[in-house]
C-alpha positions as CSV (number, residue, x, y, z in Angstrom):
1,X,0.0,0.0,0.0
2,X,1.4,3.4,-1.0
3,X,0.9,6.5,1.1
4,X,-0.6,9.6,-0.4
5,X,1.7,12.3,-1.5
6,X,2.5,14.9,1.2
7,X,1.0,18.4,0.9
8,X,2.6,20.9,-1.5
9,X,3.5,23.3,1.3
10,X,5.0,20.4,3.4
11,X,7.2,19.5,0.4
12,X,8.1,23.1,-0.2
13,X,9.1,24.1,3.3
14,X,9.1,21.4,6.0
15,X,10.9,18.9,3.9
16,X,13.7,21.3,3.1
17,X,14.1,22.0,6.9
18,X,14.0,18.2,7.8
19,X,16.5,17.5,5.0
20,X,19.0,19.9,6.6
21,X,18.4,23.1,4.6
22,X,16.8,25.1,7.6
23,X,19.6,27.7,7.4
24,X,19.8,27.9,3.6
25,X,18.4,30.9,1.9
26,X,14.9,30.3,0.7
27,X,14.0,33.8,-0.5
28,X,15.9,37.0,-1.5
29,X,14.1,40.2,-2.2
30,X,14.6,44.0,-1.8
31,X,14.3,43.6,2.0
32,X,17.1,41.0,2.2
33,X,17.1,37.2,2.6
34,X,15.1,34.6,4.5
35,X,16.1,31.1,5.4
36,X,13.8,28.1,5.0
37,X,13.3,28.0,8.8
38,X,12.3,31.7,8.9
39,X,10.0,31.4,5.9
40,X,8.4,28.3,7.5
41,X,8.0,30.2,10.8
42,X,6.4,33.3,9.3
43,X,4.1,31.4,6.9
44,X,2.9,29.2,9.8
45,X,2.4,32.2,12.0
46,X,0.3,34.1,9.3
47,X,-1.6,30.9,8.6
48,X,-2.3,30.6,12.4
49,X,-3.7,34.1,12.5
50,X,-5.8,33.5,9.3
51,X,-7.2,30.3,10.8
52,X,-8.1,32.2,14.0
53,X,-10.1,34.6,11.8
54,X,-12.0,31.8,10.1
55,X,-9.9,31.0,7.0
56,X,-10.1,27.3,6.2
57,X,-10.2,24.8,3.4
58,X,-12.0,26.3,0.4
59,X,-12.0,29.8,1.8
60,X,-11.0,32.3,-0.9
61,X,-8.3,34.9,0.0
62,X,-7.3,37.7,-2.4
63,X,-3.5,38.2,-2.2
64,X,-3.0,41.6,-3.8
65,X,0.7,42.2,-3.1
66,X,3.7,42.8,-5.3
67,X,6.3,40.0,-5.7
68,X,8.4,39.7,-2.5
69,X,8.4,38.2,0.9
70,X,4.9,39.3,2.0
71,X,3.4,37.8,-1.2
72,X,5.3,34.6,-0.8
73,X,4.4,34.3,2.9
74,X,0.8,35.0,2.2
75,X,0.6,32.3,-0.6
76,X,2.3,29.8,1.7
77,X,0.1,30.6,4.6
78,X,-3.0,30.0,2.4
79,X,-1.5,26.7,1.3
80,X,-1.1,25.6,4.9
81,X,-4.9,26.1,5.3
82,X,-6.0,24.8,2.0
83,X,-7.5,28.2,1.1
84,X,-7.9,29.2,-2.5
85,X,-6.1,32.3,-3.7
86,X,-8.3,34.4,-6.0
87,X,-10.8,37.2,-6.1
88,X,-12.5,37.7,-2.8
89,X,-14.9,40.4,-1.5
90,X,-14.5,39.2,2.1
91,X,-10.8,38.4,2.7
92,X,-7.9,40.4,1.1
93,X,-4.3,40.8,2.0
94,X,-3.1,44.0,0.5
95,X,-2.2,47.6,1.1
96,X,0.7,49.8,2.2
97,X,1.0,49.1,5.0
98,X,0.0,45.5,4.4
99,X,-3.2,44.4,6.1
100,X,-5.7,41.6,6.1
101,X,-8.9,43.4,5.0
102,X,-12.3,41.9,5.9
103,X,-15.8,43.5,5.7
104,X,-15.6,44.3,9.4
105,X,-12.0,45.2,10.1
106,X,-8.4,45.6,8.9
107,X,-5.6,43.7,10.7
108,X,-2.1,45.0,10.2
109,X,0.6,42.4,9.0
110,X,2.6,42.7,12.2
111,X,-0.4,42.0,14.4
112,X,-1.2,38.9,12.2
113,X,2.3,37.7,12.6
114,X,2.3,38.2,16.4
115,X,-1.2,36.7,16.9
116,X,-0.3,33.7,14.7
117,X,2.8,32.9,16.7
118,X,0.6,31.8,19.6
119,X,-0.8,28.9,17.5
120,X,1.0,28.5,14.2
121,X,-0.6,26.3,11.5
122,X,1.2,23.1,10.6
123,X,1.3,21.8,7.1
124,X,-1.5,19.5,6.2
125,X,-0.7,15.8,5.6
126,X,-2.2,16.0,2.1
127,X,-4.0,18.5,-0.1
128,X,-7.6,18.3,-1.3
129,X,-8.0,16.8,-4.8
130,X,-6.5,19.0,-7.5
131,X,-5.4,21.7,-5.0
132,X,-1.7,21.3,-5.3
133,X,-1.9,21.3,-9.1
134,X,-3.9,24.6,-9.1
135,X,-1.8,26.3,-6.6
136,X,1.5,25.3,-8.2
137,X,0.3,26.3,-11.7
138,X,-0.8,29.8,-10.4
139,X,2.4,30.3,-8.3
140,X,5.1,28.4,-10.0
141,X,7.6,31.2,-9.3
142,X,7.2,30.4,-5.6
143,X,6.8,26.6,-5.5
144,X,9.2,25.7,-8.3
145,X,12.3,26.9,-6.6
146,X,11.2,25.8,-3.1
147,X,10.4,22.3,-4.3
148,X,13.8,22.1,-5.9
149,X,15.6,23.3,-2.7
150,X,16.5,26.6,-4.4
151,X,15.9,30.2,-3.4
152,X,13.1,32.4,-4.7
153,X,14.8,35.6,-6.2
């Protein structure tokens, strides 16, 4: 009996850490570099905050950010929850400063990060049917390098 393939985000982050690349550079942008461990920590923290606010499998979150660490972390956080990334009238990560915007409130990025650190979201064991393929196709510039153990630049 074969086991199901692990989730996309597990293969992109946790597996790199487990295989000894925790301190390797996972992302380089205008703000500097992030290691695999740091990227895992921040994406799990943001995912934890999103989960506390009700984001779950099949939720739709708009990620309206330019390329860079915040976009990457947001996409990886959504992947940890099985949330779809697309047009949404109710949940949007955007702005300058960056905020999670809902119909009722706006939550600043730094507050999301701190709140999520209290209960970070782990990677799911497996993805819903077709989810990994959709997410990877839409965000190959993020998942391609990470799945290959390379840095996003």
